C-alpha positions in Angstrom: 0.2 0.2 0.2 1.2 3.5 -0.7 2.2 5.6 1.9 1.0 9.4 1.9 2.4 11.9 4.2 0.0 15.0 4.7 2.0 18.2 6.0 -0.3 20.9 7.7 -0.4 23.2 10.9 -3.9 22.9 11.5 -5.3 19.8 13.2 -8.7 19.6 11.7 -7.2 19.6 8.1 -4.9 17.0 9.0 -8.0 15.1 10.4 -10.0 15.1 7.8 -7.8 14.6 4.9 -6.9 11.6 7.1 -10.0 10.2 7.3 -10.3 10.8 3.3 -7.3 8.4 2.5 -7.3 6.0 5.5 -9.2 3.4 3.2 -6.8 3.6 0.1 -3.1 4.4 1.7 -1.0 4.4 4.5 -1.1 7.9 5.8 1.5 9.6 7.8 0.8 12.9 9.7 3.1 15.7 10.4 1.9 19.4 12.1 5.2 20.9 11.1 8.0 21.3 8.4 10.8 20.2 11.0 8.8 17.1 11.4 7.9 17.0 8.1 11.4 16.7 7.0 11.8 13.9 9.9 9.4 11.6 8.7 10.4 12.0 5.0 14.0 10.6 5.8 12.9 7.9 8.0 9.7 6.6 6.0 10.3 8.1 2.6 6.5 8.7 1.5 5.5 7.7 -1.8 3.7 11.1 -2.5 3.5 14.3 0.1 0.4 16.9 0.5 1.8 19.8 1.9 0.2 22.9 3.2 1.6 26.0 1.3 1.4 28.2 4.4 3.2 26.6 7.1 4.5 28.5 10.1 7.7 27.0 11.5 9.3 26.5 7.8 8.4 28.1 4.7 6.7 25.6 2.5 9.2 26.5 -0.3 11.8 25.8 1.7 10.7 22.7 2.5 10.3 22.0 -1.6 13.8 23.0 -1.4 15.4 20.7 0.8 13.6 17.7 -0.7 15.0 18.4 -3.9 18.7 18.9 -2.6 18.0 15.3 -0.9 19.1 12.7 -3.5 16.7 10.2 -1.7 13.9 12.6 -1.6 13.7 14.8 -4.7 11.5 12.5 -6.9 8.8 12.3 -4.3 5.7 14.1 -5.8 4.7 16.9 -3.8 1.1 18.5 -3.9 0.3 21.7 -2.5 -2.5 22.4 -0.2 -4.0 26.3 -0.3 -6.5 28.0 1.6 -7.8 29.9 -1.6 -6.5 30.2 -5.1 -3.9 32.4 -6.4 -2.5 31.8 -10.0 0.8 33.7 -9.0 0.9 31.5 -6.1 0.2 28.3 -8.3 2.8 29.4 -10.7 5.4 29.8 -8.1 4.4 26.3 -6.7 4.8 24.6 -10.1 8.1 26.3 -10.6 9.5 25.1 -7.7 8.8 21.6 -8.5 5.1 20.9 -6.9 3.2 18.3 -9.0 -0.3 19.9 -8.4 -2.2 22.3 -6.3 -5.3 21.6 -4.5 -7.2 24.5 -2.9 -8.8 23.6 0.6 -11.0 22.6 1.7 -10.4 19.2 -0.3 -13.5 17.3 -1.4 -12.6 13.5 -1.1 -13.1 12.5 -4.9 -11.0 15.1 -6.4 -8.1 14.3 -3.9 -8.3 10.6 -4.7 -8.4 11.1 -8.5 -5.3 13.5 -8.2 -3.2 11.4 -5.9 -3.9 8.6 -7.8 -3.1 10.0 -11.1 0.4 11.4 -10.0 1.2 7.9 -8.4 0.3 6.2 -11.5 2.7 9.2 -13.5 5.6 8.7 -11.3 5.3 4.4 -11.6 5.0 5.1 -15.2 7.8 7.2 -15.5 9.9 5.1 -13.4 9.4 2.2 -15.6 10.3 4.2 -18.7 13.4 5.4 -16.8 14.6 1.8 -15.7 13.9 0.3 -19.3 16.2 3.4 -20.7 18.7 3.0 -17.9 19.2 -0.9 -18.9 19.3 0.0 -22.8 21.6 2.6 -22.0 24.0 0.3 -19.7 23.4 -2.7 -22.0 25.2 -0.7 -24.8 27.7 0.6 -22.8 28.8 -2.5 -21.3 28.6 -4.0 -24.2 31.0 -1.7 -26.5 33.6 -2.0 -23.3 33.4 -5.6 -23.9 34.1 -5.3 -27.5 37.4 -2.9 -26.2 38.6 -5.5 -23.9 38.2 -8.6 -26.2 40.7 -7.0 -28.1 43.6 -8.3 -25.6 43.3 -11.3 -23.3 40.9 -10.0 -21.0 37.9 -11.3 -22.4 34.6 -9.5 -21.7 33.8 -10.7 -17.9 36.5 -8.5 -16.8 34.4 -5.4 -17.3 31.1 -7.2 -15.7 33.3 -8.3 -12.5 35.0 -5.1 -11.6 31.7 -3.1 -11.9 30.5 -5.8 -9.3 33.7 -5.5 -7.4 33.0 -1.7 -7.1 29.5 -2.0 -6.0 30.6 -4.5 -3.0 33.2 -2.1 -1.9 31.0 0.8 -2.0 28.2 -0.6 -0.2 30.7 -1.6 2.5 32.4 2.5 2.5 28.8 3.4 2.9 28.1 1.5 5.9 31.5 2.2 7.4 30.7 6.1 6.7 34.1 6.4 5.8 33.2 9.4 3.0 29.8 10.6 3.7 30.2 13.8 1.9 31.5 11.7 -1.2 29.2 8.6 -1.3 25.9 7.3 -0.8 23.8 4.9 -2.6 23.1 7.3 -5.5 26.6 8.2 -6.2 27.3 4.7 -6.0 25.1 3.4 -8.6 26.8 5.8 -10.7 30.0 4.7 -10.3 28.7 1.1 -10.5 27.6 2.0 -14.1 30.3 4.0 -15.0 33.2 1.2 -14.3 32.9 -1.1 -17.0 34.1 2.0 -19.6 37.2 2.4 -17.4 39.4 1.5 -20.3 37.6 2.8 -22.9 40.6 4.7 -24.0 42.6 1.2 -25.1 40.6 1.8 -28.3 43.7 3.6 -29.4 46.1 1.3 -28.5 47.3 -0.9 -31.4 47.0 -4.5 -31.0 51.2 -5.0 -31.4 51.1 -3.9 -27.6 47.5 -4.9 -26.5 48.3 -8.6 -27.6 52.3 -8.4 -27.1 53.0 -11.9 -25.1 55.0 -10.5 -22.3 56.3 -7.4 -20.6 56.0 -4.0 -22.2 59.1 -2.3 -23.1 59.5 1.5 -22.1 58.3 3.1 -24.9 55.4 0.4 -25.1 54.5 1.1 -22.1 54.3 4.8 -22.5 52.0 4.1 -25.4 50.1 1.9 -23.1 49.5 4.4 -20.5 47.9 7.0 -22.8 44.7 4.9 -22.6 44.1 6.6 -19.1 43.9 10.1 -20.3 42.3 9.5 -23.6 39.7 7.5 -21.5 38.9 10.5 -20.1 38.9 12.8 -22.5 36.4 10.4 -24.8 34.0 10.2 -21.7 34.2 13.8 -20.7 32.9 14.8 -24.5 30.2 12.4 -24.4 29.2 14.2 -20.8 29.1 17.4 -22.4 27.0 15.9 -25.3 24.7 14.0 -23.2 24.4 16.2 -19.8 21.7 14.0 -18.7 23.2 11.2 -18.5 25.2 11.7 -15.2 27.0 8.2 -14.8 29.3 9.7 -17.8 31.0 11.9 -15.5 31.8 9.6 -13.1 33.2 7.4 -15.9 35.3 10.2 -17.0 36.6 10.4 -13.9 37.4 6.7 -13.1 39.3 6.3 -16.7 41.1 9.1 -15.9 42.3 8.0 -12.3 42.3 4.5 -11.9 45.8 4.0 -12.7 47.0 6.8 -10.2 48.8 5.8 -6.9 48.2 7.0 -3.3 51.7 7.5 -3.1 51.4 9.8 -6.4 53.5 7.8 -8.3 50.7 6.7 -10.8 49.9 8.0 -14.2 48.6 10.1 -16.2 48.5 13.4 -13.7 50.8 11.8 -10.5 47.8 12.6 -8.3 48.3 11.6 -4.3 46.3 10.9 -1.7 42.5 12.1 -1.7 43.4 14.3 -4.6 42.5 11.4 -6.5 38.9 11.0 -6.9 37.3 8.5 -4.8 35.8 6.4 -7.4 39.3 5.9 -8.8 40.8 5.0 -6.2 37.9 2.4 -5.6 38.4 1.2 -9.1 42.2 0.8 -8.7 41.6 -2.0 -6.2 38.9 -3.6 -8.2 40.8 -3.4 -11.4 44.2 -4.6 -10.0 42.8 -7.5 -8.1 40.6 -8.8 -11.3 44.1 -8.6 -13.3 46.0 -10.5 -10.8 43.0 -13.2 -10.9 43.1 -13.4 -14.8 45.2 -15.6 -16.9 47.4 -13.5 -19.2 49.7 -14.5 -22.2 52.7 -14.3 -20.1 51.5 -16.1 -16.6 48.7 -18.3 -14.9 46.2 -16.6 -12.4 47.7 -15.9 -9.0 45.0 -16.9 -7.3 42.9 -15.1 -4.7 45.4 -15.8 -1.7 48.3 -14.4 -3.6 46.0 -11.6 -5.5 44.6 -10.5 -2.5 48.3 -10.6 -0.2 49.4 -8.0 -3.3 46.5 -5.7 -2.5 47.4 -5.7 1.0 51.0 -5.3 0.9 50.1 -2.5 -1.4 48.1 -0.4 1.1 49.2 3.2 1.5 51.6 3.2 -1.5 49.8 1.8 -4.7 45.8 1.9 -3.2 44.1 4.0 -0.2 44.6 1.8 2.7 41.0 2.4 3.8 39.5 1.1 0.6 42.2 -2.0 1.3 40.7 -2.5 4.7 37.3 -2.4 3.0 38.5 -4.9 0.3 39.9 -7.2 3.3 36.5 -7.3 5.1 34.5 -8.0 1.4 37.2 -10.3 0.0 34.9 -13.2 0.3 31.9 -11.8 -1.8 34.6 -10.5 -4.2 36.4 -14.1 -4.7 32.6 -15.4 -5.1 31.9 -13.0 -7.9 35.9 -13.8 -9.5 34.7 -17.7 -9.5 31.2 -17.1 -10.7 31.6 -14.5 -13.4 
C-alpha cells in the first residue's frame, strides 16, 4: 500500500484528509515542517500533501530541502492552499510541485489527483528503468568489445563493476566518505565502471597482444589510454549532460591508474586528490587483473592476489579501501569465481 504524508499546521485539516485517505493508503501526519522532513527521511513516502503556508518553515524551503536530498528529490508534492492564486500556483509549479489543490479538499478530487500522480510516477520510473537498462547494455557491450581486443575477455568489465558495488556498499556502511559517497552516487560509479578502459581503443594490437612485459616505449604508449578515455567520456558527457554516470566514467577512466603515493599516471595525483571512484576502481581493477590468466602468466589465485593488494596499502592503494577489500574479500572472490 502506498504511503502518503500529509503536512499541515491545522489539526482539523489533518484529521479530515486522513479520513479521506485511510481506506486507500497508509497515512502519516505532520503538524510542522521540521517534523515533516524527519518523517520523509525515516519513511520515504510515495507522495506528500503539503500546506503552502506552514508557520515554522516556509513551505517553499521545505520543497527546496527535499529537492536537494538525492533520496527524497523524486517524491511528488501536491500543495494545499486556503484559496486560489494564479501567481502562487505558478510559483508552486516552478518550485517543483506536481499539483495545487484548494482547501477544503473534496474527497473524490483528492483521491483522483493522488492516484493520477502516483500512476504517472510509476510509469516514469518504468520508462527510466528501461532507458537505463538499454543505455547500460550498450555501454557494457561497447566496453566488452574493447576488452576483447586483448586477453581480458569480456567478463572483466562485469566483474570489476560488481567489485566496485561491493566495496562501495561497505564504505557507505562504515561511513568513511559521507561527503563523497551515498547510494545514488555509488549507483553512478557502478554503471560507469565498465567504461574504465575505453581509452584502449587507441592502443595498437601489437601492444595489447604482446606476449610479455612491455618495454619503456610501449608502456608509455599504453599509459595514454587513461587520459584518452577520460577525454572521450568527458566529451560524451558534455554532449549528453543528462546521463550523469558519464561524469563518473570520465573520472574513473582518468584516475584508476593513479597511485595513493603519487607515483601513478596520468597526472601523478596522490592521496585524496585522486577521485574516490578512481581509488575504488584501482583496487577492483588490479585484483581482477591478478586473478586473470594472461599470455605471459597464469592467474595468481585469490590468496596471492589479495596479499598483493594488502601489501600495497598506502603506496599504490588507499589504505581505507584496502581494509574494506579485506572485509569483503569473500564476496569479491565469489564474484571472481562465478563470473
